C-alpha positions as CSV (number, residue, x, y, z in Angstrom):
1,M,12.0,-57.9,-50.0
2,N,12.8,-58.2,-46.3
3,Q,9.8,-58.7,-44.2
4,T,8.9,-59.3,-40.5
5,V,7.8,-62.9,-39.9
6,L,6.0,-64.2,-36.8
7,V,7.1,-67.9,-36.3
8,T,4.9,-69.6,-33.7
9,G,6.4,-72.3,-31.7
10,A,10.0,-71.0,-32.2
11,T,11.5,-73.6,-29.9
12,G,10.5,-76.5,-32.2
13,F,12.9,-78.7,-34.1
14,I,11.6,-77.4,-37.5
15,A,11.0,-73.8,-36.3
16,K,14.6,-73.2,-35.2
17,H,15.8,-74.1,-38.7
18,I,13.1,-71.7,-40.1
19,V,14.2,-68.9,-37.8
20,A,17.8,-69.3,-38.9
21,G,16.9,-69.4,-42.5
22,L,14.8,-66.3,-42.4
23,L,17.5,-64.4,-40.6
24,N,20.0,-65.5,-43.2
25,R,17.7,-64.2,-45.9
26,G,17.6,-60.8,-44.2
27,H,14.1,-61.0,-42.7
28,H,13.2,-59.9,-39.2
29,V,11.8,-62.6,-37.0
30,V,9.3,-62.6,-34.1
31,G,9.4,-65.9,-32.4
32,S,6.7,-67.1,-30.1
33,V,7.6,-69.1,-27.0
34,R,5.5,-70.4,-24.1
35,S,7.9,-68.9,-21.6
36,M,10.4,-66.1,-22.1
37,S,13.0,-68.3,-20.4
38,R,13.2,-70.3,-23.7
39,A,14.2,-67.3,-25.8
40,D,17.9,-67.8,-25.0
41,E,17.6,-71.4,-26.1
42,V,16.5,-70.3,-29.6
43,R,19.2,-67.6,-29.8
44,A,21.9,-70.1,-28.8
45,A,20.6,-72.7,-31.3
46,V,20.5,-70.5,-34.4
47,T,23.5,-68.2,-33.8
48,P,26.1,-70.8,-34.9
49,V,24.4,-71.3,-38.3
50,L,23.9,-67.6,-39.1
51,N,25.8,-65.9,-41.9
52,D,25.9,-62.7,-39.8
53,A,25.0,-62.7,-36.1
54,S,25.4,-59.0,-35.6
55,D,22.5,-56.9,-34.5
56,L,20.6,-60.0,-33.6
57,E,18.8,-58.3,-30.8
58,T,17.1,-56.1,-33.4
59,R,16.4,-58.7,-36.0
60,L,15.2,-61.5,-33.6
61,R,12.8,-60.8,-30.8
62,F,10.3,-63.0,-28.8
63,V,6.8,-62.9,-27.6
64,V,5.0,-65.2,-25.1
65,L,2.0,-67.0,-26.7
66,E,-0.1,-70.0,-25.7
67,L,-2.2,-71.9,-28.3
68,G,-5.1,-72.1,-25.8
69,V,-5.1,-68.5,-24.5
70,D,-6.2,-65.3,-26.3
71,D,-3.8,-63.0,-24.4
72,G,-0.9,-61.6,-26.4
73,W,-1.9,-62.6,-29.9
74,D,-3.1,-59.2,-31.1
75,A,0.0,-57.5,-29.8
76,A,2.3,-60.2,-31.3
77,M,0.9,-59.5,-34.8
78,A,1.7,-55.8,-34.7
79,G,4.0,-54.9,-37.6
80,V,4.1,-58.5,-38.9
81,D,4.0,-59.1,-42.6
82,V,3.9,-63.0,-42.6
83,L,2.6,-65.5,-40.2
84,M,4.4,-68.9,-40.1
85,H,2.3,-71.1,-37.9
86,T,4.5,-74.0,-36.9
87,A,3.4,-74.4,-33.3
88,S,1.7,-77.7,-32.6
89,P,1.9,-80.0,-29.6
90,V,3.5,-83.4,-30.4
91,S,3.0,-86.4,-28.2
92,T,3.9,-90.1,-28.7
93,I,1.6,-91.0,-25.7
94,Q,-2.0,-91.7,-26.6
95,P,-4.2,-90.0,-24.1
96,K,-7.5,-91.5,-22.9
97,D,-9.3,-88.5,-24.2
98,P,-8.1,-87.7,-27.8
99,Q,-9.4,-84.1,-27.4
100,Q,-6.4,-83.5,-25.1
101,I,-4.3,-83.5,-28.4
102,I,-6.9,-82.4,-30.9
103,R,-8.4,-79.3,-29.2
104,P,-5.1,-77.4,-28.7
105,V,-4.0,-78.0,-32.3
106,V,-7.3,-76.9,-33.8
107,D,-8.0,-74.0,-31.4
108,G,-4.5,-72.8,-31.7
109,A,-4.6,-72.7,-35.5
110,L,-7.8,-70.7,-35.5
111,R,-6.6,-68.4,-32.8
112,A,-3.5,-67.6,-34.9
113,L,-5.5,-67.0,-38.1
114,K,-8.0,-64.8,-36.4
115,A,-5.3,-62.7,-34.9
116,A,-3.6,-62.5,-38.3
117,K,-6.9,-61.3,-39.9
118,A,-7.5,-58.7,-37.2
119,A,-4.0,-57.3,-37.8
120,G,-4.3,-57.3,-41.6
121,V,-1.6,-59.9,-42.1
122,R,-2.1,-61.1,-45.7
123,R,0.3,-64.0,-46.0
124,V,0.2,-67.2,-43.9
125,I,2.4,-70.3,-44.2
126,F,0.8,-73.1,-42.1
127,T,2.7,-76.2,-41.0
128,S,0.5,-79.2,-41.5
129,S,1.6,-82.8,-42.0
130,I,1.2,-85.8,-44.3
131,M,-0.9,-87.1,-41.4
132,A,-3.6,-84.9,-42.9
133,V,-3.2,-86.5,-46.3
134,M,-2.6,-90.3,-46.1
135,H,-5.1,-91.8,-43.7
136,G,-8.2,-92.2,-45.8
137,P,-9.3,-93.8,-49.0
138,A,-6.7,-95.2,-51.4
139,P,-4.7,-92.4,-53.1
140,A,-6.5,-90.9,-56.1
141,N,-3.7,-91.6,-58.5
142,A,-3.3,-95.2,-57.2
143,A,0.5,-94.9,-56.8
144,A,1.0,-92.3,-54.1
145,Y,-0.9,-89.9,-52.0
146,T,-0.9,-86.3,-53.3
147,E,-2.2,-82.9,-52.2
148,S,-5.7,-83.8,-53.5
149,D,-6.0,-86.6,-50.8
150,W,-7.3,-86.0,-47.3
151,T,-7.2,-88.1,-44.1
152,D,-10.6,-89.4,-43.0
153,V,-11.0,-88.2,-39.4
154,D,-13.6,-90.9,-38.9
155,A,-11.3,-93.7,-39.9
156,P,-11.0,-96.5,-37.3
157,N,-7.9,-96.5,-35.1
158,L,-6.8,-93.1,-36.4
159,M,-4.3,-91.7,-34.0
160,P,-5.3,-88.4,-32.2
161,Y,-2.4,-86.6,-33.7
162,A,-3.5,-87.4,-37.2
163,Q,-7.0,-86.3,-36.4
164,A,-5.6,-83.1,-34.9
165,K,-3.5,-82.2,-37.9
166,T,-6.3,-82.9,-40.3
167,R,-8.9,-81.0,-38.4
168,A,-6.6,-78.1,-37.9
169,E,-5.7,-77.8,-41.6
170,R,-9.3,-78.2,-42.6
171,A,-10.2,-75.5,-40.2
172,A,-7.5,-73.2,-41.6
173,W,-8.7,-73.6,-45.2
174,D,-12.4,-73.1,-44.1
175,F,-11.5,-70.0,-42.2
176,V,-9.6,-68.4,-45.0
177,T,-12.3,-69.3,-47.5
178,T,-15.3,-68.1,-45.4
179,D,-13.9,-65.4,-43.1
180,A,-10.6,-64.1,-44.5
181,P,-10.4,-64.3,-48.3
182,D,-7.7,-61.6,-48.2
183,I,-5.3,-64.0,-46.6
184,A,-3.1,-66.0,-49.0
185,L,-2.6,-69.3,-47.3
186,T,-0.1,-72.1,-48.1
187,T,0.0,-75.3,-46.1
188,I,3.2,-77.3,-45.9
189,N,2.7,-81.0,-45.3
190,P,6.0,-82.7,-44.3
191,A,6.6,-86.4,-44.0
192,L,8.6,-87.7,-41.1
193,V,11.2,-85.0,-40.5
194,T,14.7,-86.0,-39.9
195,G,18.1,-84.3,-40.4
196,P,20.3,-82.4,-38.0
197,A,19.0,-80.8,-34.8
198,L,20.4,-77.4,-33.9
199,D,20.5,-78.2,-30.2
200,E,19.5,-80.9,-27.8
201,H,15.9,-79.7,-27.6
202,F,14.3,-81.6,-30.4
203,G,11.5,-83.3,-28.5
204,A,9.9,-86.3,-30.2
205,S,10.9,-85.3,-33.7
206,L,14.0,-87.6,-33.9
207,Q,12.7,-90.3,-31.6
208,I,13.1,-93.1,-34.2
209,V,16.7,-92.2,-34.9
210,E,17.4,-91.9,-31.2
211,R,15.9,-95.3,-30.5
212,I,18.1,-96.9,-33.2
213,L,21.2,-95.2,-31.8
214,G,20.3,-96.6,-28.3
215,A,20.4,-100.1,-29.8
216,K,17.7,-101.1,-27.3
217,D,15.9,-103.4,-29.8
218,P,17.5,-106.7,-30.7
219,M,15.5,-106.7,-33.9
220,L,13.7,-104.0,-35.9
221,P,10.1,-104.2,-37.1
222,M,9.2,-103.5,-40.7
223,F,7.6,-100.2,-40.1
224,G,8.3,-97.6,-42.8
225,F,8.2,-93.9,-43.3
226,N,8.0,-91.2,-45.9
227,I,11.0,-89.0,-45.0
228,V,12.1,-85.4,-45.6
229,D,15.0,-83.5,-44.2
230,V,14.4,-80.6,-41.8
231,R,16.6,-78.3,-43.9
232,D,14.3,-78.9,-46.9
233,V,11.3,-78.3,-44.7
234,A,12.6,-75.0,-43.4
235,E,13.6,-73.9,-47.0
236,A,10.2,-74.8,-48.3
237,H,8.5,-72.5,-45.7
238,I,10.8,-69.6,-46.6
239,R,10.5,-70.1,-50.4
240,A,6.7,-70.2,-50.1
241,I,7.0,-66.5,-49.1
242,E,9.1,-65.9,-52.2
243,H,6.8,-67.7,-54.5
244,P,3.4,-66.0,-54.4
245,E,2.0,-68.6,-56.8
246,T,2.0,-71.1,-53.9
247,A,-0.9,-69.2,-52.3
248,G,-3.9,-71.4,-52.1
249,E,-1.8,-74.6,-52.4
250,R,-1.1,-77.6,-50.2
251,L,2.5,-78.8,-50.6
252,I,3.6,-82.3,-49.5
253,L,7.3,-82.5,-48.6
254,S,8.6,-86.1,-49.0
255,N,11.7,-87.6,-50.7
256,G,11.1,-91.3,-50.6
257,W,10.5,-94.2,-48.2
258,L,12.7,-96.0,-45.7
259,W,11.9,-99.0,-43.7
260,F,13.0,-99.0,-40.0
261,P,15.9,-101.5,-40.8
262,Q,16.9,-99.4,-43.8
263,I,17.2,-96.3,-41.5
264,A,19.4,-98.4,-39.2
265,Q,21.5,-99.6,-42.2
266,A,22.0,-96.0,-43.4
267,I,23.2,-95.0,-39.9
268,K,25.4,-98.1,-39.7
269,D,27.0,-97.2,-43.1
270,G,27.3,-93.5,-42.2
271,I,28.7,-94.0,-38.7
272,P,30.9,-97.0,-39.0
273,G,32.2,-98.7,-35.9
274,R,29.1,-98.0,-34.0
275,K,26.9,-100.9,-32.8
276,T,23.7,-100.6,-34.8
277,V,21.1,-103.2,-35.0
278,T,19.7,-103.9,-38.5
279,R,18.1,-107.4,-38.1
280,I,14.5,-107.6,-39.1
281,A,11.9,-108.7,-36.5
282,P,9.4,-111.4,-37.6
283,R,5.8,-110.3,-37.5
284,F,4.9,-112.6,-34.5
285,V,7.6,-110.9,-32.4
286,V,6.3,-107.5,-33.2
287,N,2.8,-108.6,-32.2
288,I,4.1,-109.8,-28.9
289,V,6.1,-106.6,-28.2
290,S,3.0,-104.5,-29.0
291,Y,1.4,-105.8,-25.8
292,F,4.1,-104.0,-23.8
293,D,5.2,-101.1,-25.9
294,T,2.5,-98.5,-26.7
295,A,4.5,-96.9,-29.4
296,V,4.8,-100.2,-31.3
297,K,1.1,-100.9,-30.6
298,S,0.0,-97.6,-32.2
299,L,2.0,-98.4,-35.4
300,L,0.9,-102.1,-35.6
301,P,-1.7,-101.4,-38.4
302,T,1.1,-100.1,-40.6
303,L,3.4,-103.2,-40.2
304,H,4.8,-104.2,-43.7
305,R,2.5,-101.5,-45.2
306,K,4.0,-99.0,-47.6
307,D,1.9,-95.8,-48.3
308,L,3.9,-93.4,-50.4
309,C,3.4,-89.6,-50.5
310,D,4.4,-87.7,-53.6
311,G,6.6,-84.6,-52.9
312,S,7.2,-83.7,-56.5
313,K,4.7,-80.7,-56.6
314,A,6.6,-78.9,-53.8
315,A,10.0,-79.7,-55.5
316,R,8.6,-78.2,-58.7
317,M,6.9,-75.1,-57.4
318,L,9.7,-74.2,-54.9
319,D,12.7,-75.5,-57.0
320,L,13.7,-77.8,-54.2
321,D,16.5,-80.3,-54.6
322,Y,15.7,-82.7,-51.8
323,I,18.4,-84.1,-49.5
324,S,18.4,-87.9,-49.7
325,P,16.6,-89.8,-46.9
326,Q,19.8,-91.7,-46.1
327,A,21.9,-88.6,-45.8
328,S,19.1,-87.0,-43.7
329,V,18.9,-89.8,-41.1
330,V,22.7,-89.9,-40.8
331,A,22.8,-86.2,-40.2
332,A,20.1,-86.6,-37.5
333,A,22.1,-89.4,-35.9
334,K,25.3,-87.4,-35.8
335,S,23.6,-84.4,-34.3
336,I,22.0,-86.5,-31.6
337,I,25.4,-87.9,-30.7
338,Q,26.8,-84.4,-30.7
339,H,24.1,-82.9,-28.5
340,R,23.2,-85.8,-26.2
341,G,26.4,-87.8,-26.2
342,L,24.8,-91.1,-27.1
């Protein structure tokens, strides 16, 4: 059944894929943007991947919404059947005050849910993260983190972004349980999202791949990541609508682990002839670099540490056949080259 879906944060890397996928399924989409000047950006990004771009002005429209402002939310929900809340500020810079990141994420989530409740929207798909899963006690099943695990927001050295995603998802579940039991909520918890960007506006999402393509580092640290392809993430959001049994569920999206040098090796193999650094940096070198590079410093506690997340539940419930991590990072690299000419 075709429905009208409000996708918040429609300019995002993941959201553009969701918008395109929804339109290809025959749904109508309302995309929220922070400025109407960004609407053409989304249209231009999704149009080339649409099965049918006719009548797009009717099937895709935009509203201006801010996570920290009440104005516009009630009007945006008019006629909406499903809320997909993907909007969330992403920053690789660690602010002096963590609330600069935490507050907008949590407040925005609750603002969206309260507006959905007021409008009688009964279905919500909420984009969370494995950051809300894997920074806490050891995984309950001892092998990998699952949907039963939660990040400890009081854990030492926890990044503000992980705090924000955890608090926001907790707030969403608490709100639905206490104030809006009629809302069927599903949270999607993706790993590091790679894969092809639909345009050059992909923000920090593909920063790791972009850094490798730039060959700025003479050696690569042994940091590792659970990985999932953006196309699988978008498909999971859409299939969650089509599978009502996912209501009340958290769904981790992850298809394995790659170390930083393995990501580089996949790119080197997938794009032969390009200078790609794959040499592994010794631990003492990484420690020295961390004094000058805030991004490296923030990841230092995870050096040589492998914390797996289990994405099998989502694959089973949504009948997902995950794209391989290697193919995903190569697709990401090729799209960066295409859109940014690196």
